[in-house]
N, C-alpha and C positions, 0 to 999 in steps of 0.2 A: 693767733696771728697766722696769716696765710702767706708764705713766701717760699721760694725755692731754697732748699738747704745749701745749694751750691753757690748762691749769690751773696756777695758782701762778706765772705769769710776768707781769712788767710788760708794759704795752702795747707798748713799743718792742721787747721780746724776741719777742713774738708776731708782730710785723710782720717781724722778721728771719727767723723760722722760715718764714713764708709765702713770703718772697722766696727763701729757700734751696730750697724744694721745687720752684720753677719753674726748675730747672736740670737738668743731665744726670742720667739715671736716674729722673726724676720723670714719672709719667703725666700730670700737669697740663701740664708742658712739652711732652709728646709728643702733645698734642691730645686728652687724655682717656682714659687707660687702655689703652695698647698692652700687648701681652703682654710679660712679663719675659724676661730672657735665658734662663730655663728654660722659656719657652713657656707660662706659665700666665696666661690672661686675667684682667683685673681686678686685677692686682697693684698694691700701693701702694709708694711710695718714700718714704724718710725723709730724704733729703738729697742733696747734690751729689756725694758721693764714695762712696756705699755700694752702688751697683748697684740693680737692680730687686728689690723685695721680692715674695715670692710668697704669704706667709701672714699678713702683718700685719693685724690687725683694724683697722677704722676706724669712726668715729662718723658718717661720711657717705660717699656713693658717690664712687668715684674720679672726678676731674675736676671736682668741685664747688669753685668758688673759695672760698678761705678756710675750708674745712672743717677742723675739728680732727682730728688723727690720733693714733693710739697706735702704739707700737713694742713688739712682744712679744719676750721673750728667745728667741734662736735664729733670729730673722728674718735673712735673708741681706742685709738692708740695714743691719744693725748693724755699724759699723766694728770690725774686729779679730776678727770671727768667721771661721772657715775659709771659709764660703760667700762672705762679702763679700770676703775677700782673693783668692779665686779669681776672682770677678767683676772685681775691679779689675785683676788680672794679665791676664785675658783682654782687658780694654779696652785696656790698654797695648800688648799684642801686636797687637790689631786696628788700632790707630793706625798701626803700621808699614806695614800694607797701604795704608791711606788716604794716608799721607804719600808712599809711592812713586808713587801715582797723581797726586797734586797736584804732584809735582816733574817729571812728564813734560812735554815741550814742548807737547803738545796742551792742557794745563791751564795750565802756568806762563807760557806766552807772553803770556797776557792778565792775568797777575798780576805785572808787573815791579816792580823796585825804584824805577824812575824813572817819568816820565810818557809815555815812548814804549813802545808794545807791542813785543814781540819776534816774530820770524817764522822758520819753518823748524825743522828738527830741530837745526840749529846754534844756535838761539836768538839770531839776529842782530837788531840794532835794526831796526825796521820802516823800510823805504825810504819815500821821499817825505816825510820829516820828519813822519810822522803823530804826533799827540799825543793824550793822554787826553781833555782837556777837562773842564770842571767836572762834568758828569754822566756821564763815562766813555764817551760816545758820539762823541767827537772834537770838534775845533774847527770853528767856522763855515766852511763851504765844503769841509771835509774830514771829514764825518761818516763813521763806520764803514759805515753803510748805503749810502754812495755807491758803494762797490765790493763790499762783502760783502752778498750777497743772502740770501734765506731758505733757500737750498740751495746745494750745491756746483756749480761749473761743471766740465764734464767735460774738464778738461785740467790737468796738473800745474803749468802756468804761469799759470793763471787764479785769481782769488781764491776761497778756500773760502767757504762760507756756512752759516748756520743762523739761525733766528729770534732776534731780540733780540741780535744780535752787538754786544758792547760790553765795556769794561773796568769794574771797580768805579769808583765816583765818586771824585773827587779828595779829598774830605773823609774818606774811609774806604777807602783803596786796597787793603786786604787783600792785602798782598804775600806771594807764595810764594817767589819767587826769592831764594836766599841764606839762607833761614830754616832753622835747625836743626829737628830733629824736635820738640824740646820747645817752642821758641819759636813754631813754627807751630801746634802743638797748643793752646798757651795762647791764641793769637790766635783760633783757630777756635771755642773754647768761650766766648769773651768777647763778649757782644752789643754791648759798647761799641766793639769793633774788628772785628766780623764782619759788619757791615751790619745790626745790630739783630735778628739771627735767633735764634730758640730752637733747641735741639738738633733738634727734629723738623722745623723749617723748613730746617735745614741738610740733613737727610736728604732732604726733598722736593726741594730744589734739585738734588741729585745725579741726579734723574730728569727734569730739564728738557731740552728739545730742544738748548739750547746746550751743556750738559754732555755729553749723549749723542753730540753731534757728535764728541767725542774718540775714539769707537770706529768712526766712519764719516767720516773726515776728507777723503775724496776722493782722486783720483789723485795719486801721487807723495808722499804723506804717510804716516808710520808711525802707526798707531793705538795707543792705550794698550794695552800688552801684558796687563795684569791685566784679567780679564773684568769687565764691569759688574756681573754678579751677585756676584762676589767682593767688589767695592767696597761694594755695598749690604749684604752680609752683615757686612762689617767695620764699616761705619758703625753698623749696628744693635747690634753687640756693643759698640762703643766707647760709644755713647750709653747703652745699658742698664746697662753696667758702671760708669757714672759719669764718662765722658769723661776717664779717667786719662791723664796725660802721662808720657813717659819722662824719665829723669834728664838726658839730654843733648839 
């Protein structure tokens, strides 16, 4: 069915549609019109689970807040079409790659289930009774930056380092350890539980120096085995395909 989403709907429904477009697969959420999973610039998206649209006409340019949109038959953002199903399947498969990275000790050690960070490949509770603290940067007198500098120290028995070394804040701990693929996927795509990030902000976070440290962790530490390029490709596919989650 081809019609403007802003026509013939009550005000509350229009608001709900506007919110829905600011989710995975939406160019608005992605900072204004990134290329779709098929690599076509200027694509529009029609909702949170449909993947990136490549041919949908719109009444305003991509990235314009509140712009009414139309969805054309055959658009790959229309749920239930072969293209949309393929995009969603690709997103779920890509999440498997992302999940594997997030569960590696270089990532998961700073996303524990409790308030103490973990350390080492064995993921042991951090020595010295280090604690998260309200802002994720440690308690008074034992801030992360006290020992963890902005770079690695050249010894396997000295603290590693990267800019902004910290855990998530206590009010939104973003736990990785012990989370199933589905549970972590649902948490990561929910801004109420992921630090208030849009899908594109999650993508950008994966390029920050602190995350990149996982591939250059210093002497005596095993780097993340999945390449960073492979992670970013998987994140792009996951986001553009609608942030689909596996069944388990």
